[in-house]
BABAPA-97744 format. One record per residue (C-alpha): x, y, z; residue number from 0. Coordinates in steps of 0.1 Angstrom, whole numbers, plus 5000, padded with zeros to 4 digits. Example, Ala and Ser with C-alpha at 12.3 -4.5 7.8 and 13.67 -1.06 7.14 Angstrom:
BEGIN
{atom {5123; 4955; 5078}; 0}
{atom {5137; 4989; 5071}; 1}
This chain:
BEGIN
{atom {8070; 9501; 2858}; 0}
{atom {8073; 9512; 2822}; 1}
{atom {8095; 9543; 2820}; 2}
{atom {8101; 9564; 2789}; 3}
{atom {8136; 9572; 2800}; 4}
{atom {8145; 9536; 2790}; 5}
{atom {8135; 9541; 2754}; 6}
{atom {8162; 9553; 2731}; 7}
{atom {8160; 9566; 2695}; 8}
{atom {8170; 9597; 2676}; 9}
{atom {8135; 9606; 2665}; 10}
{atom {8101; 9610; 2682}; 11}
{atom {8085; 9585; 2658}; 12}
{atom {8111; 9558; 2666}; 13}
{atom {8106; 9562; 2703}; 14}
{atom {8068; 9560; 2700}; 15}
{atom {8071; 9527; 2682}; 16}
{atom {8095; 9513; 2707}; 17}
{atom {8073; 9526; 2735}; 18}
{atom {8043; 9509; 2720}; 19}
{atom {8061; 9476; 2717}; 20}
{atom {8071; 9477; 2754}; 21}
{atom {8035; 9485; 2763}; 22}
{atom {8022; 9456; 2742}; 23}
{atom {8047; 9431; 2757}; 24}
{atom {8041; 9441; 2793}; 25}
{atom {8021; 9414; 2811}; 26}
{atom {8023; 9425; 2848}; 27}
{atom {7994; 9433; 2870}; 28}
{atom {7973; 9461; 2856}; 29}
{atom {7959; 9491; 2874}; 30}
{atom {7936; 9519; 2863}; 31}
{atom {7943; 9556; 2858}; 32}
{atom {7920; 9563; 2887}; 33}
{atom {7944; 9544; 2910}; 34}
{atom {7976; 9555; 2893}; 35}
{atom {7972; 9592; 2893}; 36}
{atom {7975; 9612; 2925}; 37}
{atom {7977; 9648; 2937}; 38}
{atom {7954; 9677; 2940}; 39}
{atom {7945; 9679; 2903}; 40}
{atom {7934; 9642; 2902}; 41}
{atom {7916; 9644; 2935}; 42}
{atom {7892; 9669; 2918}; 43}
{atom {7892; 9652; 2884}; 44}
{atom {7882; 9618; 2898}; 45}
{atom {7850; 9632; 2913}; 46}
{atom {7838; 9653; 2884}; 47}
{atom {7814; 9626; 2872}; 48}
{atom {7795; 9629; 2905}; 49}
{atom {7783; 9664; 2894}; 50}
{atom {7761; 9650; 2866}; 51}
{atom {7724; 9657; 2868}; 52}
{atom {7700; 9628; 2868}; 53}
{atom {7693; 9633; 2831}; 54}
{atom {7729; 9635; 2820}; 55}
{atom {7763; 9617; 2822}; 56}
{atom {7797; 9632; 2828}; 57}
{atom {7826; 9611; 2814}; 58}
{atom {7861; 9619; 2825}; 59}
{atom {7890; 9612; 2802}; 60}
{atom {7928; 9614; 2808}; 61}
{atom {7952; 9629; 2782}; 62}
{atom {7980; 9603; 2787}; 63}
{atom {8014; 9607; 2771}; 64}
{atom {8019; 9570; 2774}; 65}
{atom {7985; 9556; 2763}; 66}
{atom {7967; 9584; 2744}; 67}
{atom {7932; 9592; 2756}; 68}
{atom {7921; 9570; 2785}; 69}
{atom {7889; 9566; 2806}; 70}
{atom {7895; 9565; 2843}; 71}
{atom {7886; 9528; 2846}; 72}
{atom {7909; 9516; 2817}; 73}
{atom {7932; 9487; 2826}; 74}
{atom {7968; 9498; 2820}; 75}
{atom {8003; 9489; 2830}; 76}
{atom {8019; 9512; 2856}; 77}
{atom {8040; 9537; 2836}; 78}
{atom {8058; 9570; 2836}; 79}
{atom {8057; 9592; 2804}; 80}
{atom {8050; 9629; 2803}; 81}
{atom {8050; 9661; 2782}; 82}
{atom {8069; 9679; 2810}; 83}
{atom {8101; 9689; 2793}; 84}
{atom {8125; 9686; 2823}; 85}
{atom {8112; 9652; 2836}; 86}
{atom {8134; 9621; 2831}; 87}
{atom {8104; 9604; 2813}; 88}
{atom {8097; 9633; 2789}; 89}
{atom {8086; 9627; 2753}; 90}
{atom {8111; 9653; 2742}; 91}
{atom {8141; 9638; 2723}; 92}
{atom {8176; 9646; 2734}; 93}
{atom {8197; 9652; 2703}; 94}
{atom {8234; 9658; 2698}; 95}
{atom {8232; 9673; 2664}; 96}
{atom {8208; 9701; 2671}; 97}
{atom {8189; 9717; 2700}; 98}
{atom {8157; 9700; 2712}; 99}
{atom {8124; 9715; 2700}; 100}
{atom {8101; 9706; 2729}; 101}
{atom {8069; 9719; 2714}; 102}
{atom {8073; 9702; 2681}; 103}
{atom {8084; 9669; 2698}; 104}
{atom {8053; 9669; 2720}; 105}
{atom {8030; 9675; 2691}; 106}
{atom {8047; 9648; 2670}; 107}
{atom {8046; 9624; 2699}; 108}
{atom {8009; 9627; 2705}; 109}
{atom {8001; 9626; 2668}; 110}
{atom {8022; 9594; 2663}; 111}
{atom {8008; 9578; 2695}; 112}
{atom {7972; 9582; 2685}; 113}
{atom {7979; 9571; 2650}; 114}
{atom {7991; 9536; 2662}; 115}
{atom {7968; 9506; 2663}; 116}
{atom {7957; 9500; 2699}; 117}
{atom {7937; 9470; 2710}; 118}
{atom {7908; 9490; 2724}; 119}
{atom {7872; 9496; 2715}; 120}
{atom {7871; 9531; 2731}; 121}
{atom {7883; 9563; 2717}; 122}
{atom {7921; 9567; 2715}; 123}
{atom {7921; 9604; 2706}; 124}
{atom {7901; 9635; 2713}; 125}
{atom {7889; 9636; 2677}; 126}
{atom {7877; 9600; 2680}; 127}
{atom {7857; 9611; 2711}; 128}
{atom {7842; 9640; 2692}; 129}
{atom {7832; 9618; 2663}; 130}
{atom {7814; 9594; 2687}; 131}
{atom {7796; 9622; 2706}; 132}
{atom {7793; 9651; 2681}; 133}
{atom {7764; 9668; 2700}; 134}
{atom {7779; 9666; 2735}; 135}
{atom {7799; 9694; 2752}; 136}
{atom {7836; 9687; 2751}; 137}
{atom {7854; 9704; 2780}; 138}
{atom {7892; 9704; 2782}; 139}
{atom {7912; 9713; 2814}; 140}
{atom {7949; 9713; 2806}; 141}
{atom {7981; 9733; 2809}; 142}
{atom {7995; 9751; 2779}; 143}
{atom {8022; 9724; 2779}; 144}
{atom {7997; 9697; 2772}; 145}
{atom {7976; 9718; 2749}; 146}
{atom {8005; 9724; 2726}; 147}
{atom {8009; 9686; 2724}; 148}
{atom {7973; 9678; 2715}; 149}
{atom {7967; 9710; 2694}; 150}
{atom {7963; 9692; 2661}; 151}
{atom {7940; 9666; 2676}; 152}
{atom {7918; 9694; 2691}; 153}
{atom {7916; 9712; 2658}; 154}
{atom {7904; 9680; 2641}; 155}
{atom {7880; 9673; 2670}; 156}
{atom {7864; 9707; 2666}; 157}
{atom {7856; 9700; 2630}; 158}
{atom {7838; 9668; 2640}; 159}
{atom {7815; 9684; 2665}; 160}
{atom {7781; 9695; 2651}; 161}
{atom {7785; 9729; 2668}; 162}
{atom {7818; 9747; 2675}; 163}
{atom {7802; 9761; 2707}; 164}
{atom {7805; 9726; 2721}; 165}
{atom {7843; 9728; 2726}; 166}
{atom {7856; 9748; 2756}; 167}
{atom {7891; 9748; 2768}; 168}
{atom {7901; 9757; 2804}; 169}
{atom {7937; 9767; 2807}; 170}
{atom {7944; 9795; 2831}; 171}
{atom {7969; 9821; 2817}; 172}
{atom {7969; 9806; 2782}; 173}
{atom {7961; 9836; 2760}; 174}
{atom {7967; 9821; 2725}; 175}
{atom {7964; 9787; 2709}; 176}
{atom {7965; 9792; 2672}; 177}
{atom {7931; 9786; 2656}; 178}
{atom {7918; 9773; 2689}; 179}
{atom {7923; 9807; 2707}; 180}
{atom {7886; 9815; 2704}; 181}
{atom {7878; 9782; 2722}; 182}
{atom {7898; 9793; 2753}; 183}
{atom {7877; 9802; 2784}; 184}
{atom {7891; 9834; 2799}; 185}
{atom {7908; 9826; 2832}; 186}
{atom {7940; 9832; 2851}; 187}
{atom {7955; 9829; 2886}; 188}
{atom {7932; 9857; 2900}; 189}
{atom {7905; 9831; 2902}; 190}
{atom {7924; 9808; 2925}; 191}
{atom {7908; 9822; 2957}; 192}
{atom {7874; 9814; 2942}; 193}
{atom {7880; 9777; 2937}; 194}
{atom {7908; 9770; 2963}; 195}
{atom {7936; 9745; 2959}; 196}
{atom {7971; 9750; 2945}; 197}
{atom {7978; 9766; 2912}; 198}
{atom {7987; 9733; 2896}; 199}
{atom {7951; 9722; 2900}; 200}
{atom {7935; 9755; 2890}; 201}
{atom {7923; 9744; 2855}; 202}
{atom {7904; 9714; 2867}; 203}
{atom {7890; 9733; 2897}; 204}
{atom {7877; 9760; 2874}; 205}
{atom {7861; 9733; 2853}; 206}
{atom {7845; 9718; 2884}; 207}
{atom {7832; 9753; 2893}; 208}
{atom {7818; 9757; 2857}; 209}
{atom {7799; 9724; 2861}; 210}
{atom {7787; 9732; 2896}; 211}
{atom {7774; 9766; 2888}; 212}
{atom {7760; 9759; 2853}; 213}
{atom {7731; 9735; 2862}; 214}
{atom {7703; 9748; 2840}; 215}
{atom {7719; 9747; 2805}; 216}
{atom {7747; 9727; 2788}; 217}
{atom {7782; 9740; 2795}; 218}
{atom {7789; 9757; 2761}; 219}
{atom {7818; 9779; 2751}; 220}
{atom {7796; 9810; 2748}; 221}
{atom {7779; 9805; 2781}; 222}
{atom {7811; 9798; 2800}; 223}
{atom {7830; 9826; 2784}; 224}
{atom {7804; 9851; 2795}; 225}
{atom {7804; 9838; 2830}; 226}
{atom {7842; 9838; 2834}; 227}
{atom {7846; 9872; 2819}; 228}
{atom {7823; 9884; 2847}; 229}
{atom {7843; 9865; 2873}; 230}
{atom {7876; 9880; 2862}; 231}
{atom {7861; 9915; 2862}; 232}
{atom {7852; 9910; 2898}; 233}
{atom {7884; 9892; 2909}; 234}
{atom {7910; 9911; 2930}; 235}
{atom {7945; 9915; 2918}; 236}
{atom {7970; 9888; 2930}; 237}
{atom {7997; 9898; 2956}; 238}
{atom {8031; 9904; 2941}; 239}
{atom {8061; 9885; 2957}; 240}
{atom {8095; 9898; 2950}; 241}
{atom {8114; 9865; 2951}; 242}
{atom {8147; 9858; 2935}; 243}
{atom {8146; 9832; 2907}; 244}
{atom {8168; 9801; 2911}; 245}
{atom {8186; 9781; 2884}; 246}
{atom {8181; 9743; 2883}; 247}
{atom {8216; 9737; 2898}; 248}
{atom {8208; 9761; 2927}; 249}
{atom {8176; 9742; 2934}; 250}
{atom {8194; 9709; 2933}; 251}
{atom {8219; 9721; 2958}; 252}
{atom {8191; 9733; 2981}; 253}
{atom {8173; 9699; 2979}; 254}
{atom {8205; 9679; 2984}; 255}
{atom {8213; 9700; 3015}; 256}
{atom {8178; 9695; 3030}; 257}
{atom {8178; 9657; 3023}; 258}
{atom {8213; 9655; 3039}; 259}
{atom {8198; 9670; 3071}; 260}
{atom {8167; 9648; 3071}; 261}
{atom {8157; 9621; 3046}; 262}
{atom {8121; 9625; 3056}; 263}
{atom {8117; 9660; 3041}; 264}
{atom {8087; 9663; 3018}; 265}
{atom {8085; 9682; 2985}; 266}
{atom {8057; 9705; 2996}; 267}
{atom {8074; 9715; 3029}; 268}
{atom {8107; 9720; 3012}; 269}
{atom {8092; 9743; 2984}; 270}
{atom {8075; 9763; 3011}; 271}
{atom {8108; 9767; 3030}; 272}
{atom {8125; 9778; 2997}; 273}
{atom {8099; 9805; 2990}; 274}
{atom {8098; 9817; 3026}; 275}
{atom {8135; 9823; 3022}; 276}
{atom {8128; 9848; 2994}; 277}
{atom {8137; 9825; 2965}; 278}
{atom {8115; 9815; 2935}; 279}
{atom {8110; 9782; 2917}; 280}
{atom {8079; 9772; 2897}; 281}
{atom {8061; 9743; 2914}; 282}
{atom {8063; 9719; 2885}; 283}
{atom {8100; 9725; 2880}; 284}
{atom {8107; 9721; 2917}; 285}
{atom {8088; 9688; 2918}; 286}
{atom {8108; 9674; 2889}; 287}
{atom {8142; 9684; 2904}; 288}
{atom {8131; 9672; 2938}; 289}
{atom {8122; 9638; 2924}; 290}
{atom {8155; 9637; 2905}; 291}
{atom {8176; 9643; 2936}; 292}
{atom {8154; 9621; 2958}; 293}
{atom {8157; 9592; 2933}; 294}
{atom {8195; 9596; 2931}; 295}
{atom {8197; 9597; 2969}; 296}
{atom {8177; 9565; 2973}; 297}
{atom {8192; 9548; 2943}; 298}
């Protein structure tokens, strides 16, 4: 598997070029994003195309830190590269001379990645997609982490659409995104009971809800904003849990202790045990630390 942790370099641009060389030289058996990606988010995303009406088509694309924009059926090499800052395969550069700037690194990585020459005849960037389908609604479901990476691309894409009302961004809890703030659909964790699932998959589940309940007209920014403002006004407040936050080292010790007792422990069950004990750790951070300790244990 291609892993970004194996790519050195003191700058984002140098790492992107090295990564692209590794990708081009890889000649193993290919897979597709549909088979590579797993979890609650992708279980929903993979079936969004089934919601298309007879007169329309829904195309699902992946924002990939390793390959740029990808359709679900694209042949790719198995890989690990991510915009998650704490992950071993993060695009964020580790520097000795100055502190890392995660947000700037992520944006620079995406811009450099989509600026390279790829041997494909399908869009490599969101702006390419907008240029090819300027009259089609462009719906984005992504965390703030990924949105900050693709922000420049999204801004360019919006200028290529024939109507700004065609770009709608679903990112629960994200309240500001520069010039794109007006394209954010109002949403937050209060809507989780409405669509089910875990918080990590909330954005794509809200997007699915928008497609399921918006059958008569195209899913535009203005129409979805009106609908979600109403949903938020009707949503109950979320319960407040007075849990004690944990540092990364405290979480690592917790995970090591659990694995020492039983090697078959799962990430989901262990996170539940941690929270039931009155401690707090964000799910994405816990997953990264769990995988780090689990990998060291097996390695």
